C-alpha positions as CSV (number, residue, x, y, z in Angstrom):
1,X,0.0,0.0,0.0
2,X,2.8,2.1,0.7
3,X,3.9,1.8,-2.9
4,X,0.5,2.6,-4.2
5,X,0.4,5.7,-2.1
6,X,3.8,6.8,-3.3
7,X,2.8,6.1,-6.9
8,X,-0.4,8.1,-6.4
9,X,1.6,11.0,-4.9
10,X,4.1,10.9,-7.8
11,X,1.3,11.0,-10.3
12,X,-0.4,13.9,-8.6
13,X,3.0,15.7,-8.4
14,X,3.4,15.2,-12.2
15,X,-0.1,16.4,-12.8
16,X,0.4,19.4,-10.6
17,X,3.7,20.2,-12.4
18,X,1.9,19.9,-15.7
19,X,-0.8,22.3,-14.4
20,X,1.9,24.8,-13.3
21,X,3.6,24.6,-16.7
22,X,0.2,25.2,-18.4
23,X,-0.4,28.2,-16.1
24,X,3.0,29.6,-16.9
25,X,2.3,29.2,-20.6
26,X,-1.1,30.9,-20.1
27,X,0.6,33.8,-18.2
28,X,3.1,34.2,-21.1
29,X,0.2,34.2,-23.6
30,X,-1.7,36.7,-21.6
31,X,1.3,39.0,-21.5
32,X,1.8,38.5,-25.2
33,X,-1.9,39.4,-25.7
34,X,-1.5,42.5,-23.6
35,X,1.5,43.5,-25.7
36,X,-0.5,42.9,-28.9
37,X,-3.4,45.0,-27.6
38,X,-1.0,47.8,-26.7
39,X,0.5,47.7,-30.1
40,X,-2.9,47.7,-31.7
41,X,-3.9,50.7,-29.6
42,X,-0.7,52.5,-30.5
43,X,-1.2,51.7,-34.2
44,X,-4.8,53.0,-34.0
45,X,-3.6,56.2,-32.3
46,X,-0.9,56.7,-35.0
47,X,-3.6,56.1,-37.7
48,X,-5.9,58.7,-36.2
49,X,-3.0,61.2,-35.9
50,X,-2.1,60.6,-39.5
51,X,-5.7,61.1,-40.6
52,X,-5.9,64.3,-38.6
53,X,-2.6,65.5,-40.1
54,X,-3.8,64.6,-43.6
55,X,-7.1,66.5,-43.0
56,X,-5.1,69.6,-41.9
57,X,-2.8,69.3,-44.9
58,X,-5.8,68.9,-47.2
59,X,-7.5,72.0,-45.6
60,X,-4.2,74.0,-46.1
61,X,-4.1,72.8,-49.7
62,X,-7.6,74.0,-50.4
63,X,-7.0,77.3,-48.7
64,X,-3.7,77.8,-50.6
65,X,-5.4,76.8,-53.9
66,X,-8.2,79.4,-53.3
67,X,-5.7,82.0,-52.4
68,X,-3.6,81.2,-55.5
69,X,-6.7,81.5,-57.7
70,X,-7.6,84.8,-56.1
71,X,-4.0,86.1,-56.7
72,X,-4.1,84.8,-60.3
73,X,-7.3,86.8,-60.8
74,X,-5.6,89.9,-59.4
75,X,-2.6,89.3,-61.5
76,X,-4.7,89.0,-64.6
77,X,-6.5,92.2,-63.8
78,X,-3.3,94.1,-63.2
79,X,-1.7,92.7,-66.3
80,X,-4.8,93.8,-68.3
81,X,-4.5,97.3,-66.8
82,X,-0.8,97.5,-67.7
83,X,-1.4,96.3,-71.3
84,X,-4.4,98.5,-71.7
85,X,-3.9,101.3,-74.2
86,X,-5.9,104.4,-75.1
87,X,-8.6,102.5,-77.0
88,X,-10.4,101.4,-73.9
89,X,-8.8,103.3,-71.0
90,X,-8.3,106.8,-69.6
91,X,-4.8,107.0,-71.1
92,X,-4.9,109.4,-74.0
93,X,-3.5,108.3,-77.3
94,X,-0.8,111.0,-77.2
95,X,0.7,109.3,-74.1
96,X,0.8,105.9,-75.8
97,X,4.2,104.4,-76.4
98,X,3.2,102.4,-79.4
99,X,0.9,104.5,-81.4
100,X,-1.2,102.5,-83.8
101,X,-3.8,103.9,-86.1
102,X,-7.4,103.0,-85.4
103,X,-9.0,101.8,-88.6
104,X,-12.3,103.2,-89.5
105,X,-14.6,100.2,-89.9
106,X,-17.7,102.1,-91.0
107,X,-19.0,101.6,-94.4
108,X,-19.7,104.6,-96.5
109,X,-23.3,104.9,-97.5
110,X,-24.5,105.8,-101.0
111,X,-26.6,108.9,-100.9
112,X,-29.5,109.5,-98.5
113,X,-30.9,106.8,-96.3
114,X,-34.4,108.1,-96.8
115,X,-34.2,107.2,-100.5
116,X,-33.6,103.5,-99.6
117,X,-36.8,103.5,-97.6
118,X,-38.8,105.0,-100.4
119,X,-39.0,108.5,-99.1
120,X,-38.0,111.2,-101.6
121,X,-34.9,113.1,-100.5
122,X,-35.1,116.9,-100.0
123,X,-32.0,118.8,-100.7
124,X,-31.2,122.0,-98.9
125,X,-31.9,124.2,-102.0
126,X,-35.4,122.8,-102.3
127,X,-36.5,123.8,-98.8
128,X,-38.4,127.0,-98.2
129,X,-36.5,128.9,-95.5
130,X,-39.7,130.6,-94.3
131,X,-41.8,127.4,-93.9
132,X,-42.5,126.5,-90.3
133,X,-41.2,122.9,-90.6
134,X,-37.8,124.0,-91.9
135,X,-37.6,126.8,-89.3
136,X,-37.7,124.2,-86.5
137,X,-35.3,121.7,-88.0
138,X,-32.3,123.2,-86.3
139,X,-33.7,122.2,-82.9
140,X,-32.9,118.5,-83.4
141,X,-36.5,117.5,-83.3
142,X,-38.2,115.8,-86.1
143,X,-40.5,117.9,-88.1
144,X,-43.4,115.6,-87.3
145,X,-43.0,116.3,-83.6
146,X,-42.9,120.0,-84.3
147,X,-46.0,120.0,-86.4
148,X,-47.9,117.8,-84.1
149,X,-47.1,120.0,-81.1
150,X,-47.6,123.4,-82.7
151,X,-50.7,125.3,-81.7
152,X,-53.8,125.1,-83.9
153,X,-53.8,127.7,-86.6
154,X,-56.5,130.2,-86.1
155,X,-58.6,130.9,-89.2
């Protein structure tokens, strides 16, 4: 019996040693798991920091792009003012460095415009200088307006 008891104690000691070894392995795995969790949290924090930094850089980029576009507009306006000559500015043509002749693009008309509309033309010599309609022509009103607004002739 004594041998059975010693054998039983030896088996229990081996079993206990096996349990202790498993517990040590589990402690090592738990520590490894904690390290992995810490690394994961650090990586998540770095990712969030990188996203925030990318957001700030993107915001700076858009601000700079808007500012650049505004400056390009100002530059274009100032360049247009510098290159502007007397044709469309307050600078007189006599002050212009490069004087160029402005071409007359108007077409010369043949005769009187009234003739083209079917109204017979009146020349200056055919007008009666004492008639009321020719008297008022120098006032830059049409003779129709003058005649329609004149007072009724009394008979």
